[in-house]
Structures are given as C-alpha cells and as structure tokens.
LUMGU-991712 format. One record per residue: x, y, z of N, C-alpha, C, O in turn. Coordinates in steps of 0.2 Angstrom, whole numbers, padded with zeros to 4 digits, always signed. Example, Ala and Ser with C-alpha at 12.3 -4.5 7.8 and 13.67 -1.06 7.14 Angstrom:
BEGIN
+0066-0028+0039+0062-0022+0039+0066-0016+0039+0071-0017+0042/+0064-0011+0035+0068-0005+0036+0064+0000+0039+0067+0006+0040/
***
This chain:
BEGIN
+0642+0272+0337+0644+0277+0332+0647+0274+0326+0651+0269+0326/+0644+0276+0320+0647+0273+0313+0654+0274+0312+0657+0280+0314/+0658+0269+0310+0665+0270+0308+0666+0269+0301+0662+0266+0297/+0672+0271+0299+0674+0270+0292+0679+0264+0292+0684+0265+0295/+0677+0259+0288+0681+0253+0289+0683+0250+0282+0680+0250+0277/+0690+0248+0282+0692+0245+0276+0693+0237+0277+0696+0235+0282/+0690+0233+0273+0690+0226+0274+0695+0223+0268+0693+0224+0262/+0700+0220+0270+0705+0218+0265+0705+0211+0264+0706+0207+0268/+0702+0209+0258+0701+0202+0256+0694+0201+0254+0689+0201+0258/+0692+0200+0248+0686+0199+0245+0684+0192+0244+0680+0190+0239/+0687+0187+0248+0685+0180+0248+0678+0179+0252+0675+0184+0253/+0676+0173+0253+0670+0172+0256+0669+0175+0263+0664+0179+0265/+0674+0175+0267+0674+0177+0274+0675+0185+0274+0671+0188+0278/+0679+0187+0270+0680+0195+0270+0673+0198+0267+0671+0203+0270/+0670+0195+0262+0664+0198+0259+0659+0198+0264+0655+0202+0265/+0658+0192+0268+0653+0192+0273+0654+0196+0279+0649+0200+0281/+0660+0197+0281+0661+0202+0287+0660+0209+0284+0657+0213+0288/+0662+0211+0278+0661+0217+0276+0653+0219+0275+0651+0224+0277/+0650+0214+0273+0642+0215+0272+0639+0216+0279+0635+0220+0280/+0641+0212+0284+0639+0212+0291+0640+0219+0294+0636+0222+0297/+0646+0222+0293+0648+0228+0295+0644+0234+0292+0642+0238+0295/+0642+0233+0286+0638+0237+0282+0631+0237+0285+0628+0242+0286/+0628+0231+0286+0622+0230+0289+0621+0234+0296+0616+0237+0298/+0627+0234+0299+0627+0237+0306+0628+0245+0306+0628+0248+0311/+0628+0247+0300+0628+0255+0299+0634+0258+0298+0635+0264+0298/+0640+0254+0297+0646+0257+0296+0648+0258+0288+0644+0255+0284/+0652+0263+0287+0654+0264+0280+0660+0260+0278+0666+0261+0281/+0659+0255+0274+0664+0249+0273+0666+0249+0265+0662+0250+0261/+0672+0249+0264+0675+0248+0258+0679+0241+0258+0683+0240+0262/+0677+0237+0253+0680+0230+0253+0685+0230+0247+0684+0231+0241/+0691+0228+0249+0697+0228+0244+0698+0221+0242+0698+0216+0246/+0699+0220+0235+0700+0214+0232+0705+0214+0227+0706+0220+0224/+0708+0209+0225+0713+0209+0219+0710+0207+0212+0713+0209+0207/+0704+0204+0212+0701+0202+0206+0696+0207+0203+0691+0208+0206/+0698+0209+0197+0694+0215+0194+0687+0213+0193+0682+0217+0194/+0686+0207+0191+0679+0204+0189+0675+0204+0195+0669+0206+0195/+0678+0201+0201+0674+0201+0207+0672+0207+0210+0667+0208+0212/+0677+0212+0209+0676+0219+0212+0670+0222+0208+0666+0225+0211/+0670+0222+0201+0665+0224+0197+0658+0221+0198+0653+0225+0199/+0658+0215+0199+0652+0211+0201+0649+0214+0208+0643+0215+0208/+0653+0215+0213+0651+0217+0219+0648+0224+0218+0642+0225+0221/+0651+0228+0215+0648+0235+0214+0642+0236+0209+0638+0240+0211/+0642+0231+0204+0637+0232+0199+0631+0228+0201+0625+0230+0200/+0632+0222+0204+0626+0217+0205+0625+0215+0212+0620+0212+0214/+0630+0217+0216+0629+0216+0224+0629+0209+0225+0626+0206+0230/+0634+0205+0222+0635+0198+0223+0642+0196+0222+0646+0200+0219/+0644+0191+0225+0651+0188+0224+0650+0180+0223+0652+0176+0227/+0648+0179+0217+0645+0172+0216+0651+0167+0216+0650+0161+0217/+0657+0169+0214+0663+0164+0215+0663+0161+0221+0665+0155+0222/+0662+0165+0227+0663+0162+0233+0656+0161+0237+0656+0156+0241/+0651+0165+0235+0645+0164+0239+0639+0165+0234+0636+0170+0233/+0638+0159+0230+0633+0159+0224+0626+0162+0226+0623+0165+0221/+0624+0161+0232+0617+0163+0233+0616+0170+0238+0611+0171+0240/+0622+0173+0239+0622+0178+0244+0621+0185+0240+0625+0187+0236/+0616+0189+0243+0615+0196+0240+0618+0201+0245+0616+0201+0251/+0622+0205+0243+0626+0210+0247+0622+0216+0248+0617+0218+0244/+0623+0220+0253+0620+0226+0254+0622+0231+0248+0628+0231+0247/+0618+0235+0245+0619+0239+0240+0624+0245+0242+0627+0248+0237/+0625+0247+0248+0629+0252+0250+0636+0250+0251+0641+0254+0252/+0638+0243+0251+0644+0241+0251+0648+0242+0245+0646+0240+0239/+0654+0245+0246+0658+0247+0240+0664+0243+0240+0667+0241+0245/+0666+0240+0234+0672+0236+0233+0677+0240+0228+0675+0244+0224/+0683+0239+0229+0689+0243+0225+0695+0238+0224+0696+0234+0228/+0698+0240+0219+0705+0237+0218+0711+0241+0221+0716+0239+0221/+0709+0247+0223+0714+0252+0225+0715+0252+0233+0710+0253+0236/+0721+0250+0235+0722+0251+0242+0721+0258+0245+0719+0259+0250/+0723+0263+0241+0723+0270+0243+0716+0272+0244+0714+0275+0249/+0711+0270+0240+0704+0271+0240+0701+0267+0247+0698+0270+0250/+0703+0261+0247+0700+0257+0253+0702+0260+0260+0698+0260+0264/+0708+0263+0260+0711+0265+0266+0710+0273+0268+0712+0275+0273/+0707+0276+0263+0706+0283+0264+0702+0285+0270+0696+0284+0271/+0706+0288+0275+0704+0291+0281+0700+0286+0285+0695+0287+0289/+0702+0279+0285+0698+0274+0289+0699+0274+0296+0705+0276+0298/+0695+0272+0300+0696+0271+0307+0698+0264+0309+0702+0263+0314/+0696+0259+0305+0698+0252+0306+0700+0249+0300+0697+0250+0294/+0705+0245+0300+0707+0240+0295+0706+0233+0297+0709+0231+0302/+0702+0229+0293+0701+0222+0295+0705+0218+0289+0703+0218+0283/+0709+0214+0291+0713+0209+0287+0709+0203+0287+0708+0199+0292/+0707+0201+0281+0704+0194+0280+0707+0191+0273+0704+0190+0269/+0714+0190+0274+0718+0187+0268+0722+0181+0271+0722+0180+0277/+0724+0177+0266+0728+0171+0268+0734+0173+0273+0737+0179+0272/+0736+0169+0277+0741+0170+0282+0747+0172+0279+0750+0177+0282/+0750+0169+0274+0756+0171+0271+0756+0177+0267+0761+0179+0264/+0750+0180+0266+0750+0187+0263+0750+0193+0268+0750+0198+0266/+0749+0191+0274+0748+0196+0279+0754+0201+0279+0754+0207+0280/+0760+0198+0280+0766+0203+0281+0767+0207+0275+0768+0213+0275/+0767+0205+0268+0767+0209+0263+0762+0214+0262+0763+0220+0261/+0756+0212+0264+0750+0217+0264+0752+0223+0269+0751+0229+0268/+0754+0221+0275+0756+0226+0280+0761+0231+0278+0761+0237+0279/+0766+0228+0274+0771+0232+0271+0769+0237+0266+0771+0243+0266/+0764+0235+0262+0760+0240+0258+0756+0245+0261+0756+0251+0258/+0753+0243+0266+0749+0248+0270+0752+0253+0273+0750+0259+0273/+0758+0252+0276+0761+0257+0281+0763+0263+0277+0761+0269+0280/+0766+0264+0271+0767+0270+0268+0760+0274+0267+0760+0280+0267/+0755+0270+0265+0748+0273+0264+0746+0277+0270+0743+0283+0270/+0746+0273+0276+0743+0276+0282+0747+0282+0284+0745+0287+0287/+0754+0282+0283+0758+0287+0284+0757+0293+0280+0756+0299+0283/+0756+0292+0274+0754+0298+0270+0747+0301+0272+0746+0307+0271/+0742+0297+0273+0736+0300+0275+0735+0302+0282+0731+0306+0284/+0741+0301+0286+0741+0304+0293+0735+0301+0297+0733+0304+0302/+0734+0294+0296+0729+0291+0300+0732+0286+0305+0738+0284+0304/+0728+0284+0310+0731+0279+0315+0725+0274+0317+0722+0275+0322/+0724+0270+0312+0718+0265+0313+0719+0260+0318+0725+0258+0319/+0714+0257+0320+0714+0251+0324+0715+0245+0318+0712+0245+0313/+0719+0240+0320+0720+0234+0316+0716+0228+0319+0717+0227+0324/+0712+0225+0314+0709+0218+0316+0711+0213+0311+0711+0215+0305/+0712+0207+0313+0713+0202+0308+0709+0196+0310+0708+0194+0316/+0706+0193+0305+0702+0187+0305+0705+0181+0301+0701+0177+0299/+0711+0181+0300+0715+0176+0297+0717+0171+0302+0718+0172+0308/+0718+0164+0300+0719+0159+0305+0725+0155+0302+0724+0151+0298/+0731+0156+0305+0737+0152+0303+0743+0155+0307+0743+0160+0311/+0749+0152+0305+0755+0154+0308+0759+0155+0302+0759+0151+0297/+0764+0160+0302+0768+0162+0296+0773+0156+0295+0776+0154+0300/+0773+0154+0289+0779+0149+0287+0786+0152+0288+0787+0158+0287/+0790+0148+0290+0797+0150+0291+0798+0153+0298+0802+0151+0302/+0794+0159+0300+0795+0162+0306+0791+0159+0312+0793+0159+0318/+0786+0155+0310+0781+0152+0314+0777+0157+0319+0774+0155+0324/+0777+0163+0317+0774+0169+0321+0767+0169+0320+0764+0168+0315/+0764+0171+0325+0757+0172+0325+0755+0179+0321+0760+0183+0321/+0749+0180+0319+0748+0185+0314+0748+0192+0318+0750+0197+0315/+0746+0192+0324+0747+0199+0327+0754+0201+0328+0756+0207+0328/+0759+0196+0329+0766+0197+0329+0768+0200+0323+0772+0205+0323/+0766+0197+0317+0768+0200+0311+0766+0207+0310+0770+0211+0308/+0760+0208+0312+0757+0215+0311+0761+0220+0315+0762+0226+0314/+0762+0218+0321+0766+0222+0326+0773+0224+0323+0775+0229+0324/+0776+0219+0320+0783+0220+0317+0783+0225+0311+0787+0229+0311/+0777+0224+0307+0777+0228+0301+0774+0235+0302+0775+0239+0298/+0770+0236+0306+0766+0243+0307+0767+0245+0314+0764+0243+0319/+0772+0249+0315+0774+0252+0322+0768+0255+0325+0764+0258+0322/+0768+0255+0332+0763+0257+0336+0761+0265+0335+0755+0267+0336/+0766+0269+0333+0764+0276+0332+0760+0277+0326+0757+0282+0325/+0759+0272+0321+0755+0272+0315+0748+0268+0316+0745+0268+0311/+0747+0266+0321+0741+0262+0322+0738+0262+0329+0742+0265+0334/+0732+0260+0331+0730+0259+0337+0731+0251+0339+0736+0248+0337/+0727+0249+0343+0728+0242+0345+0727+0237+0339+0724+0238+0334/+0730+0231+0340+0728+0225+0336+0724+0220+0339+0725+0218+0345/+0718+0219+0336+0713+0214+0339+0712+0208+0334+0712+0209+0328/+0712+0202+0337+0711+0196+0334+0703+0194+0334+0700+0194+0339/+0700+0192+0328+0693+0190+0328+0693+0183+0326+0695+0181+0320/+0691+0179+0330+0691+0172+0328+0685+0168+0332+0683+0170+0337/+0684+0162+0329+0679+0158+0332+0675+0153+0327+0677+0154+0321/+0670+0149+0329+0667+0145+0325+0662+0149+0320+0657+0150+0322/+0664+0150+0314+0660+0154+0310+0662+0153+0302+0666+0156+0300/+0658+0149+0299+0658+0148+0292+0655+0153+0289+0649+0155+0291/+0658+0156+0284+0655+0162+0280+0648+0160+0277+0644+0165+0278/+0647+0154+0275+0641+0152+0272+0635+0153+0277+0630+0155+0275/+0637+0151+0283+0631+0151+0288+0630+0158+0290+0624+0160+0291/+0635+0162+0291+0634+0169+0293+0630+0173+0288+0626+0177+0289/+0632+0171+0282+0628+0175+0276+0620+0173+0276+0616+0177+0274/+0619+0168+0279+0612+0166+0280+0609+0168+0287+0603+0166+0289/+0613+0172+0291+0611+0175+0297+0610+0169+0302+0606+0170+0307/+0614+0164+0301+0614+0158+0306+0617+0161+0313+0621+0165+0313/+0614+0159+0319+0617+0162+0325+0624+0160+0326+0626+0154+0326/+0628+0165+0327+0635+0164+0327+0638+0168+0333+0636+0173+0335/+0643+0164+0337+0647+0168+0342+0654+0167+0341+0656+0161+0340/+0658+0172+0342+0665+0172+0341+0668+0176+0346+0665+0179+0351/+0675+0177+0346+0679+0180+0351+0683+0186+0348+0686+0185+0342/+0683+0192+0351+0688+0197+0349+0693+0197+0355+0691+0198+0361/+0699+0196+0353+0705+0196+0358+0710+0201+0357+0712+0203+0352/+0712+0204+0363+0717+0209+0363+0719+0210+0371+0715+0209+0375/+0725+0211+0372+0728+0212+0379+0724+0218+0382+0724+0219+0388/+0722+0223+0378+0719+0229+0380+0711+0227+0379+0709+0228+0373/+0708+0226+0384+0701+0224+0384+0696+0229+0381+0691+0228+0378/+0698+0235+0382+0694+0241+0380+0694+0241+0372+0689+0242+0369/+0700+0239+0369+0700+0239+0362+0696+0233+0360+0692+0233+0355/+0696+0227+0363+0692+0221+0361+0685+0223+0362+0681+0221+0358/+0683+0227+0367+0676+0229+0368+0673+0233+0362+0668+0233+0360/+0678+0237+0359+0676+0242+0354+0675+0238+0348+0670+0239+0344/+0679+0232+0347+0678+0228+0341+0671+0224+0342+0667+0223+0337/+0670+0222+0348+0664+0219+0350+0658+0223+0348+0653+0220+0345/+0658+0229+0349+0652+0234+0347+0652+0235+0340+0646+0235+0337/+0657+0234+0336+0657+0235+0329+0653+0229+0326+0649+0231+0321/+0654+0223+0328+0651+0217+0325+0645+0215+0328+0641+0211+0324/+0643+0216+0334+0637+0213+0337+0631+0215+0334+0630+0221+0332/+0626+0210+0333+0619+0211+0331+0615+0206+0333+0617+0202+0337/+0609+0205+0330+0605+0200+0333+0606+0193+0330+0603+0188+0333/+0611+0192+0326+0613+0185+0324+0620+0184+0325+0623+0178+0324/+0624+0189+0327+0632+0188+0327+0634+0191+0334+0634+0197+0335/+0636+0187+0338+0638+0189+0345+0645+0188+0346+0648+0183+0344/+0648+0193+0349+0655+0193+0350+0657+0194+0358+0654+0198+0361/+0661+0189+0360+0664+0189+0367+0671+0192+0367+0674+0192+0361/+0673+0195+0372+0680+0197+0373+0685+0192+0376+0682+0189+0381/+0691+0193+0375+0696+0189+0378+0703+0192+0378+0705+0195+0373/+0706+0192+0383+0713+0195+0384+0719+0191+0381+0724+0193+0381/+0717+0184+0380+0722+0179+0379+0723+0179+0371+0721+0175+0368/+0727+0184+0368+0728+0184+0361+0732+0177+0359+0731+0175+0354/+0737+0175+0363+0741+0169+0361+0736+0163+0360+0737+0160+0355/+0732+0162+0365+0728+0156+0365+0723+0156+0359+0722+0151+0356/+0720+0162+0358+0715+0163+0353+0718+0162+0346+0715+0158+0342/+0724+0165+0345+0727+0164+0338+0730+0157+0337+0730+0154+0332/+0733+0154+0343+0735+0147+0342+0729+0142+0341+0730+0138+0336/+0724+0143+0344+0718+0139+0343+0715+0139+0336+0714+0134+0333/+0715+0146+0334+0712+0147+0327+0717+0143+0322+0714+0141+0317/+0723+0144+0322+0728+0141+0318+0728+0133+0318+0727+0130+0313/+0729+0131+0324+0730+0123+0324+0724+0119+0323+0725+0113+0321/+0718+0122+0324+0712+0118+0323+0712+0116+0315+0709+0110+0314/+0715+0120+0311+0714+0118+0304+0718+0111+0302+0717+0108+0298/+0724+0110+0306+0728+0104+0306+0723+0098+0307+0723+0093+0304/+0720+0099+0313+0715+0093+0315+0710+0092+0310+0707+0086+0309/+0707+0097+0307+0702+0097+0303+0704+0093+0296+0700+0089+0293/+0710+0094+0294+0713+0089+0289+0712+0082+0291+0710+0078+0286/+0714+0080+0297+0714+0073+0299+0706+0071+0299+0705+0065+0298/+0702+0075+0302+0695+0073+0302+0692+0072+0295+0688+0067+0294/+0694+0076+0291+0691+0075+0284+0694+0069+0281+0691+0065+0277/+0700+0067+0282+0704+0061+0280+0700+0055+0283+0699+0050+0279/+0699+0055+0289+0695+0049+0292+0688+0048+0289+0687+0042+0287/+0685+0054+0287+0678+0053+0284+0680+0050+0277+0676+0045+0274/+0685+0052+0273+0686+0050+0266+0688+0043+0266+0687+0039+0262/+0691+0040+0272+0693+0033+0272+0687+0029+0275+0688+0023+0275/+0682+0032+0277+0676+0028+0279+0675+0026+0286+0671+0022+0288/+0680+0030+0290+0679+0029+0298+0673+0032+0300+0670+0037+0297/+0671+0030+0306+0664+0032+0309+0665+0038+0315+0671+0041+0315/+0660+0038+0318+0660+0044+0323+0665+0043+0329+0667+0048+0332/+0666+0037+0331+0671+0035+0336+0678+0038+0335+0681+0041+0339/+0680+0037+0329+0686+0039+0326+0687+0047+0326+0692+0050+0328/+0681+0050+0324+0681+0057+0323+0681+0060+0330+0685+0065+0331/+0677+0057+0335+0677+0060+0342+0684+0059+0345+0686+0064+0348/+0687+0054+0344+0694+0053+0347+0699+0058+0344+0703+0061+0348/+0699+0059+0337+0703+0063+0334+0703+0070+0337+0707+0074+0338/+0696+0073+0337+0695+0079+0339+0697+0080+0347+0700+0086+0348/+0696+0076+0351+0698+0076+0358+0705+0076+0359+0708+0081+0362/+0708+0071+0356+0716+0071+0357+0719+0077+0353+0725+0079+0355/+0716+0079+0347+0718+0085+0344+0718+0091+0348+0723+0095+0348/+0713+0092+0352+0712+0098+0356+0718+0097+0362+0720+0103+0364/+0719+0091+0364+0725+0091+0369+0731+0093+0366+0735+0097+0369/+0733+0092+0360+0739+0094+0356+0739+0101+0356+0744+0105+0357/+0733+0104+0353+0733+0112+0353+0734+0115+0359+0738+0120+0359/+0731+0113+0364+0732+0116+0371+0739+0115+0373+0742+0120+0376/+0742+0109+0372+0749+0108+0374+0754+0113+0371+0758+0116+0375/+0753+0114+0365+0758+0118+0361+0756+0126+0363+0761+0130+0364/+0750+0127+0364+0748+0134+0365+0750+0136+0372+0753+0142+0373/+0749+0132+0377+0751+0133+0384+0759+0134+0384+0762+0138+0388/+0763+0130+0380+0770+0131+0380+0772+0138+0378+0778+0140+0380/+0768+0141+0374+0770+0148+0372+0766+0154+0376+0766+0159+0374/+0763+0152+0382+0760+0156+0386+0753+0157+0386+0750+0162+0389/+0749+0153+0382+0742+0154+0382+0739+0151+0389+0741+0147+0392/+0733+0154+0390+0729+0152+0395+0725+0146+0393+0721+0145+0388/+0726+0140+0397+0723+0134+0395+0715+0134+0394+0712+0130+0391/+0712+0139+0398+0705+0139+0398+0702+0142+0391+0697+0140+0389/+0707+0145+0388+0705+0148+0381+0703+0142+0376+0699+0143+0372/+0706+0136+0377+0705+0131+0372+0699+0127+0374+0697+0123+0369/+0695+0129+0379+0688+0126+0380+0683+0131+0378+0677+0130+0380/+0685+0136+0375+0681+0142+0373+0680+0142+0366+0681+0137+0362/+0677+0147+0363+0675+0148+0356+0680+0147+0351+0679+0144+0346/+0686+0150+0353+0692+0150+0348+0696+0143+0349+0700+0142+0345/+0694+0139+0353+0697+0133+0354+0692+0127+0352+0692+0125+0346/+0689+0124+0357+0685+0118+0355+0679+0120+0351+0677+0116+0347/+0676+0127+0351+0671+0129+0347+0673+0129+0340+0669+0126+0336/+0679+0132+0338+0681+0132+0331+0683+0125+0329+0682+0123+0323/+0686+0121+0333+0688+0114+0332+0682+0110+0329+0682+0107+0325/+0676+0111+0333+0670+0107+0332+0668+0109+0325+0666+0104+0320/+0667+0115+0323+0664+0117+0317+0668+0116+0311+0666+0114+0306/+0675+0116+0312+0679+0115+0307+0680+0108+0305+0682+0106+0299/+0680+0103+0310+0681+0096+0309+0674+0092+0307+0674+0086+0306/+0669+0096+0307+0662+0092+0306+0658+0095+0300+0653+0092+0299/+0661+0100+0297+0656+0103+0292+0659+0103+0285+0665+0104+0284/+0655+0102+0280+0657+0102+0273+0659+0109+0271+0662+0110+0265/+0657+0114+0274+0659+0121+0273+0666+0122+0274+0669+0127+0272/+0670+0118+0278+0677+0119+0280+0681+0116+0274+0681+0111+0272/+0685+0121+0271+0689+0119+0266+0695+0114+0268+0697+0110+0264/+0697+0115+0274+0702+0110+0277+0699+0103+0278+0702+0098+0276/+0692+0103+0280+0689+0096+0280+0688+0093+0273+0690+0087+0272/+0686+0097+0269+0685+0095+0262+0692+0093+0259+0692+0088+0255/+0697+0096+0260+0704+0094+0258+0706+0087+0261+0708+0083+0257/+0705+0087+0267+0707+0080+0271+0702+0075+0268+0705+0069+0267/+0696+0076+0267+0691+0071+0264+0694+0068+0257+0694+0062+0256/+0696+0073+0253+0699+0071+0247+0705+0067+0247+0706+0062+0244/+0709+0069+0252+0716+0065+0253+0714+0058+0255+0717+0053+0253/+0709+0057+0260+0707+0051+0262+0704+0046+0257+0704+0040+0257/+0701+0050+0251+0699+0046+0246+0704+0044+0241+0703+0041+0236/+0710+0046+0242+0716+0044+0238+0719+0049+0233+0723+0048+0229/+0716+0055+0233+0719+0060+0229+0725+0063+0231+0726+0064+0237/+0730+0064+0227+0736+0067+0229+0735+0075+0231+0731+0078+0229/+0740+0077+0236+0739+0083+0239+0739+0089+0234+0734+0093+0234/+0743+0089+0229+0743+0095+0224+0737+0095+0220+0734+0100+0218/+0734+0089+0218+0728+0089+0214+0722+0092+0219+0718+0096+0216/+0722+0090+0225+0717+0093+0230+0717+0100+0230+0712+0104+0230/+0723+0103+0231+0724+0110+0231+0722+0114+0225+0719+0119+0225/+0724+0111+0219+0723+0114+0213+0715+0114+0212+0712+0119+0209/+0712+0109+0214+0704+0108+0213+0701+0113+0218+0695+0115+0216/+0703+0114+0224+0700+0118+0229+0699+0125+0226+0694+0128+0228/+0704+0128+0223+0704+0135+0221+0704+0140+0226+0703+0146+0225/+0705+0138+0232+0705+0143+0238+0711+0140+0242+0713+0134+0242/+0714+0145+0247+0719+0143+0251+0717+0138+0256+0711+0139+0260/+0720+0133+0257+0719+0128+0263+0724+0129+0268+0730+0126+0268/+0722+0133+0273+0727+0136+0278+0730+0130+0282+0736+0130+0284/+0727+0124+0283+0729+0119+0287+0735+0116+0284+0739+0113+0288/+0736+0116+0278+0742+0113+0275+0749+0116+0277+0753+0113+0279/+0749+0123+0276+0755+0126+0278+0756+0126+0286+0761+0126+0289/+0750+0127+0289+0750+0127+0297+0753+0120+0299+0756+0120+0305/+0751+0115+0296+0754+0108+0298+0761+0109+0298+0764+0106+0303/+0765+0111+0293+0772+0112+0293+0774+0116+0299+0779+0114+0303/+0771+0122+0300+0773+0127+0305+0772+0123+0312+0777+0124+0316/+0767+0120+0313+0766+0117+0320+0770+0111+0321+0773+0110+0327/+0772+0107+0316+0777+0102+0316+0783+0104+0318+0787+0102+0323/+0786+0110+0315+0792+0112+0316+0793+0116+0323+0798+0115+0327/+0787+0119+0325+0787+0122+0332+0787+0116+0337+0791+0117+0342/+0784+0111+0336+0784+0106+0341+0790+0102+0342+0793+0101+0347/+0794+0102+0336+0800+0099+0336+0805+0103+0340+0809+0101+0344/+0805+0110+0339+0809+0114+0342+0808+0115+0350+0813+0115+0353/+0802+0114+0352+0800+0115+0359+0800+0108+0362+0799+0108+0369/+0801+0103+0359+0800+0096+0362+0794+0094+0365+0793+0091+0370/+0788+0097+0361+0781+0095+0363+0779+0089+0359+0780+0089+0353/+0776+0085+0363+0773+0079+0359+0767+0080+0356+0762+0082+0359/+0766+0079+0349+0760+0081+0345+0760+0075+0340+0761+0076+0334/+0758+0069+0342+0758+0063+0337+0753+0064+0332+0754+0062+0326/+0747+0067+0333+0742+0068+0327+0745+0073+0322+0745+0072+0316/+0748+0079+0325+0751+0084+0320+0756+0080+0316+0757+0082+0310/+0761+0077+0320+0766+0073+0316+0764+0069+0311+0767+0068+0305/+0759+0065+0312+0756+0060+0308+0753+0064+0301+0755+0062+0296/+0750+0069+0302+0747+0073+0297+0753+0076+0293+0752+0076+0286/+0758+0078+0296+0764+0081+0293+0767+0076+0288+0768+0077+0282/+0768+0070+0291+0771+0065+0286+0767+0063+0281+0769+0061+0275/+0760+0063+0281+0756+0061+0276+0756+0067+0270+0757+0065+0265/+0756+0073+0273+0756+0079+0268+0763+0080+0265+0763+0081+0258/+0768+0079+0268+0775+0081+0266+0780+0075+0264+0784+0076+0261/+0778+0070+0267+0783+0064+0266+0779+0059+0262+0782+0053+0261/+0773+0060+0260+0769+0056+0256+0768+0049+0259+0768+0044+0256/+0767+0049+0266+0766+0043+0269+0759+0040+0268+0754+0044+0268/+0758+0034+0267+0751+0031+0266+0747+0032+0272+0749+0030+0278/+0741+0034+0271+0737+0036+0277+0735+0031+0281+0735+0031+0287/+0733+0025+0278+0731+0019+0283+0737+0017+0287+0736+0015+0293/+0743+0017+0284+0749+0015+0288+0750+0019+0293+0751+0017+0299/+0749+0026+0292+0750+0031+0297+0745+0030+0303+0747+0031+0309/+0739+0029+0301+0734+0028+0306+0735+0022+0311+0735+0022+0317/+0737+0016+0308+0739+0010+0311+0745+0012+0316+0745+0009+0322/+0750+0015+0314+0756+0017+0318+0754+0021+0324+0756+0020+0330/+0750+0026+0323+0748+0030+0329+0743+0027+0334+0744+0028+0340/+0739+0022+0331+0735+0019+0336+0739+0013+0340+0737+0012+0345/+0744+0011+0337+0748+0006+0341+0754+0009+0345+0759+0005+0347/+0754+0015+0346+0759+0018+0350+0759+0016+0357+0754+0013+0359/+0764+0016+0361+0764+0014+0368+0758+0018+0372+0757+0023+0370/+0755+0014+0376+0750+0017+0380+0752+0023+0384+0758+0023+0387/+0747+0027+0385+0749+0034+0389+0743+0035+0394+0738+0032+0394/+0745+0039+0399+0739+0042+0403+0736+0047+0400+0739+0051+0396/+0729+0048+0400+0726+0053+0396+0727+0060+0397+0728+0064+0393/+0729+0061+0404+0730+0068+0405+0737+0070+0405+0739+0076+0407/+0742+0066+0403+0749+0068+0402+0749+0073+0396+0755+0075+0395/
***
C-alpha cells in the first residue's frame, strides 16, 4: 500500500532515498533548506550540486516548508547531519501535534551526538514522545548514494526492537535493486554506522600517505575490533558487527572514493590541514565529530581503542600522521582476540 512520506534532507542520500521511494509508488515530499536546490528539483528534476548525472522522478516534490512536507504523512525519514537531528525533532513536534498525526520515524543518518554521545534513535526518543509517533526505525548499511542512483545492487538493514515495524520499513524500500534486511539490534546497527566513519578517515589517510593494501586491510580489521568492543560495551549483539551495518558498511566506506570520510582522510594524508579539507569538501564529514564522541566514550568506559585514539590526536591535537602511525605500530604486543 502506498504511503505518504516526508524525507528531511535534500543532500545526496536524502535525494536518492526520496527518489527510490517515489519509484516504489509512494507519495514523497523532499524537504530541503536551499531554495535553489528545491526549485531545481521541482523544475528540472535534478539536484546537480550533489548528483550531477542523476535524473529524478517527475512526481517527486521538493519544498522549503516543513509544514508542507509533514502534511498528514505516514512516515518521516530523517537524512540530515547528526548534530542537526535534535533541533529538527524539536521543530517537528509542534507541527505533528497540530496536524494530529502519529507518523513512523526512520533515520538514515550515521553518527553520535556531540556532547551527549547519544545514538540518534535516543535523541529522537527524547524529543518526540511516544504518544506523537509510532516506532523509530534505523536504516543503515553499505550504500553510497551515487551507486544507488545508478541502481547498483544494494543491501542494507532496517533496525528496530519491534521487528514488525522493521518489516514495514523493509517493505517501503525493497525493490529489484535495493534489498533490506531486518534486525532487532538498534544499538549495534547505530554504533556500527557511526564508528565506521572514524576508521574510514584512517583508511583515506593511509592511501594519501602512499601505504598499500596490507596496511588498509590491517586498519579495517583492527578497526572492526574496536567498533565491536565499544558497541558490545553498550549492549550491542556482537554478531551485528559482522553484518551489513558492521563489516559491510566498513568495507564500502573505507575503500570508495564516493565516501566523503575516505576523501577527507586521503587529503589529510596528503598534508592538507583539517579545516582546509572540511572547507573544500562542502559537505558534512561525520567521521570528524564522531571521532571526538567515540574517543570520549572510550575514555569514560575504559575501552581500549588505539586506532580511534590515534585518529583523534591527529584531528584535534594536530599530531603528525607518520609519527602517530609509528607509535601505534610499536605498541606492546597483544593477543589478537583480546
């Protein structure tokens, strides 16, 4: 059955997901902040700033108005930067109260909130009480917007403690090129989604420094160990981290030029200062803020995360990258499974 859906965020991923849902027969309104981009989507069915070659479904509507986007919707999909989620939820609550609707909430953002270190489903739970919404479902996995726009075969995860709700989201998105699995482990899916961006910065930096496949494989493998260690400490199922939102998302983010975290790390490895990299990127690099959140969480919990610590010191203490790599390689020997 067709649903009325608001997609919040007209960046690359939000645009592609809105278009996919439109292809699937749903009535979709895409909300964005940029008037030129919104006008272009409505008039030319393109969003060239983010997806230069992508042609959108002509029935997809874009708007600058949250009121219009949320009008009598069944589902709200958040595809905005991590640190904008709380403010957006606060703006949405009075609108859905006025409209008397109780929509399902889905988020496809990947990060931890700065300061609180909270997962995004926790933020939404705090800001939109249960009486004004249905379940909160997390959508995550190895999925670059550019590839999905080309109908590349993609598999991701819909996570919710209520598997019936996860299955409903599964049905919204599934088609012949986009496959969705369900998972009840919200903690593991959100932690994997957020923390893989930290490791992707390191993978990009290794490439920028000229290191080869051995180094990248070691970083990804030991990075996955760190992600699992921290996630399990907060109650995640360790098996989640060998699934799509764990190792799957880690692989695609650490190996593709489509990953803005990888691209940012690559430029850092080539010697560019962090602020210049962020200014030139023109889009949010979630791994930078997530590195701080993960570092602080690990310190609080007493969790050993040497790769995350190293990336933190490079980003925030301006530690020289090659020196940092030498130090981490010369640490005391460990058992692999510790």
